[in-house]
N, C-alpha and C positions, 0 to 999 in steps of 0.2 A: 421389754416388749415394745416400748416406744421407739427405740432406734431402728428396729426392724421395719416398722410401719413407715417411717420416714424414708428409709432406703428403698422400699418397694414403691412408694408413691413417686419417688424421684425417677425410678426406672420406668414406671408407667408414663410419666410426663415426657420422658425422653423418647419412648416408643411412639407416643402420640405426635410429638414434633416430627419425627422421621416419617411417619405415615402422612402427615399433612404436607410436608415438603415434597414427598413422592407424588401425591395427588396433584399438587400444583404443577410439578414438572410434566406429568402426563397430560394434563389439560393444555398446558402451553405448547407441547409438541404437537398435539392433535390440531389445535387451532392454527399453529404456524404452518403445518404441512397442508392443511385444507386451504388456507389462503394462498400458499404458493402454487397449489394445483389449479386454483381458480384463475390466478394471474397467467399461468402458462397456457391454459385453455383459451383465454381471451386474446392473447397476443401471439402472433406467429413467432417462431423461433428465429432469432437473428443469426446471420452468418457469423461464424467465429472469426474474430480478428485478434491480433495480439493486444490491442488496446482495451479489449473487453475483459481480460483477465487481470488479476492483481499483479502477477509477475510481468505480464505484457505492458501494463501501465508503468510499472517501475522501470522497465527497460527503455520504453519510449521517453519517459521523463529524464532518464539518465542521458540518453542521446541528445535530447533538447538542451540539457545543461552543458553537454560537451560542445554543441553548436554555439551556444552563448559564449563559452570560454574561448573557443577558436576565434570568434569575431572580436572579442575583447583583446585577445593577444595580437591579432592582425591590426586592429585600430591603434593599439599602443605602439606597434612597430612602425606604422605609418606616421604617427605623431613624432616618434624619435627621428625618423627619416626626414620629416619636414623641418625639425629643429636643426638638423645639421646641413641639409641641402636647401632649405627654404622652399622646397617644392615636393609635392607628393611623388612617390615612385611611379614609373610609367606602367608597371604591371605588378600584380601581387607576387609573381615569381621572383621579382627583384628583392623581396624581403627575406630571402633565404639566408642572407648574411646576418639577419636579426634573430635567427632561431626559428623562423616559420618554416615548418616542414611541408612537403607536398601534400601529405595527408590532411594537413590543417587548412588547405585551400578549398575544401568542399564540405558540404553539410554531411555529418555522419548518419543522418536519418535517410535523406533522399539521394545522397551522393551527387547532388547537383553542385557544380562549382559556384563559389560565391561571386556575386556581381560586384564590379569595382568601377568607379568613375575616377580616372586619374586626374581630371581637371579639379575636382573638389576634394579628392581623397576619401570619398564616402564608400563604404563597403557594406553589403547587405546580403541576406539569405533569401532565396526565392521559394523555399519550401513552404507550402501552406501551413499557417499557424506560427511561422517563424518570422513574419514580417516585422514584428515589434522588437526583435532582437537587434 
């Protein structure tokens, strides 16, 4: 008789645990949806942009990384050119012999061409947010 009582009390305890977890989940969903509705009612709906979605943010960040990589490659090619010629190249297109392709000469985000100062050998991106690259 004793083993049957222990088995039944274990099943009752498990049932109580499942009911408790279900109640907590229901309360959490109700509170979460109510808060979300209040926030939506208070704030106007923003216009959708690619940067507001997670995939859009990932794509934008990937393009920014590509811009940094392009600038790094161009700067290395300029340094190699300065090491051999002791002067920066006259234009970025002169770096084609160093493996810099025409697609690498503009920002992948805005498609603006990179700015270049042949006197100093400095190259930079004019896309907003890319000034620090």
